[in-house]
C-alpha positions in Angstrom: 4.7 -23.7 14.1 6.3 -26.9 14.5 9.3 -27.7 17.2 12.2 -29.3 15.4 14.9 -31.2 18.1 18.2 -32.5 17.0 21.4 -31.4 15.0 21.7 -27.6 14.1 24.1 -26.3 11.9 25.5 -22.6 12.8 27.6 -19.7 11.1 28.9 -17.3 13.2 30.2 -14.2 11.5 33.2 -11.8 12.9 33.2 -13.6 16.2 29.4 -12.7 17.2 28.1 -14.8 19.5 24.8 -15.2 18.4 24.5 -17.1 14.8 24.5 -14.9 11.9 22.2 -18.7 10.3 21.3 -21.8 11.3 20.1 -24.9 9.6 18.3 -28.1 11.1 20.2 -31.2 10.1 19.2 -34.8 10.5 22.1 -36.7 12.5 25.1 -35.1 13.6 27.2 -37.4 10.9 25.4 -35.2 8.1 26.0 -31.6 9.7 29.5 -32.9 10.3 29.7 -33.8 6.5 27.9 -30.3 5.3 30.5 -28.4 7.5 33.4 -30.0 5.8 32.0 -29.4 2.2 31.3 -25.7 3.2 34.6 -25.0 4.7 36.3 -26.7 1.8 35.2 -24.5 -1.1 35.1 -21.2 1.3 39.0 -21.5 2.0 40.5 -19.6 5.1 39.4 -16.6 6.9 35.8 -17.3 6.0 33.1 -17.5 8.8 33.3 -20.0 11.7 30.7 -23.4 11.3 30.0 -24.9 14.5 27.2 -28.3 14.8 25.3 -28.8 17.7 22.4 -30.9 19.6 19.5 -28.3 20.2 15.6 -27.4 18.9 14.6 -24.9 16.5 11.2 -23.4 15.9 10.4 -23.9 12.5 7.4 -22.2 10.3 5.7 -23.7 6.3 6.9 -20.9 3.9 5.9 -21.5 0.4 5.1 -25.1 1.0 8.9 -25.5 3.0 10.0 -25.6 6.2 12.3 -22.9 7.2 13.7 -22.2 10.6 13.2 -19.2 12.3 14.8 -19.3 15.9 17.0 -21.0 17.8 14.9 -22.2 21.0 17.7 -24.0 23.1 21.1 -25.7 22.9 22.5 -28.3 24.8 
């Protein structure tokens, strides 16, 4: 297991307090760019997207890293 420290793009469904999905991003700029593209394509009434700094536990599957769980949010 590896620890990722940086910015995380999180998706919240139906007013939930915990994110349904989360992905690591290299910078706040990249996180906000991806968030903006998603919101443009999904239209109004979709899930809520948030960029936040934190730590993720990552694991290798099929030769690629995937986020497993959120360790910490700042």
